[in-house]
C-alpha positions as CSV (number, residue, x, y, z in Angstrom):
1,M,63.6,15.2,-15.1
2,A,66.0,17.6,-13.4
3,G,66.4,17.5,-9.6
4,T,65.4,13.9,-9.0
5,K,67.4,10.8,-8.3
6,I,66.4,9.2,-11.6
7,G,67.3,12.3,-13.5
8,G,70.7,12.4,-11.8
9,L,71.3,8.7,-12.7
10,K,70.4,9.4,-16.3
11,A,72.7,12.5,-16.5
12,A,75.6,10.4,-15.0
13,A,75.0,7.6,-17.5
14,K,75.0,10.2,-20.4
15,N,78.2,11.8,-19.1
16,K,79.9,8.5,-18.9
17,A,78.8,7.5,-22.4
18,K,79.9,10.8,-23.8
19,Y,83.2,11.3,-22.0
20,G,84.2,7.8,-20.9
21,E,84.0,5.9,-17.6
22,G,86.6,8.0,-15.8
23,F,84.7,11.2,-16.3
24,Y,84.0,11.9,-12.6
25,Q,87.5,10.7,-11.6
26,R,89.1,13.2,-14.0
27,I,87.0,16.2,-12.9
28,G,87.5,15.3,-9.2
29,G,91.2,15.0,-9.7
30,R,91.3,18.5,-11.2
31,G,89.7,19.9,-8.1
32,G,91.9,18.0,-5.7
33,A,95.0,19.0,-7.6
34,A,94.0,22.7,-7.7
35,S,93.3,23.0,-4.0
36,T,96.9,23.2,-2.6
37,T,97.0,26.9,-1.7
38,G,95.1,29.2,0.5
39,G,92.9,28.6,3.5
40,F,93.9,26.1,6.1
41,Y,96.5,24.6,3.8
42,A,98.5,27.8,3.8
43,N,98.0,28.7,7.5
44,R,98.3,25.9,10.0
45,E,97.9,28.3,12.9
46,L,94.6,29.5,11.5
47,A,93.4,25.9,11.3
48,R,94.5,25.2,14.9
49,A,92.6,28.3,16.1
50,A,89.5,27.5,14.2
51,G,89.5,23.9,15.5
52,A,89.9,25.1,19.1
53,K,87.1,27.6,18.6
54,G,84.8,25.0,17.2
55,G,85.6,22.6,20.0
56,S,85.0,25.1,22.7
57,I,81.5,25.9,21.5
58,S,80.5,22.3,21.1
59,R,76.9,21.7,22.2
60,R,77.7,18.3,23.5
61,G,77.8,18.0,27.3
62,P,80.8,16.8,29.2
63,A,81.8,13.2,29.0
64,V,80.2,11.1,31.7
65,Q,82.0,8.0,32.8
66,V,79.9,5.1,34.0
């Protein structure tokens, strides 16, 4: 049954049986190896600015020392 935990486990078992135990490691490795360009990887200043922006709009209150 698609979309359920049991269905996902069945699909994972079938993929491992069909393509080998390292199936998910192989496809994950492809994604990791491919993501070495663009975005924050290519522009450290953009990453710094985005982090500062996210930190400045944090909804957490100021730290309170007891």
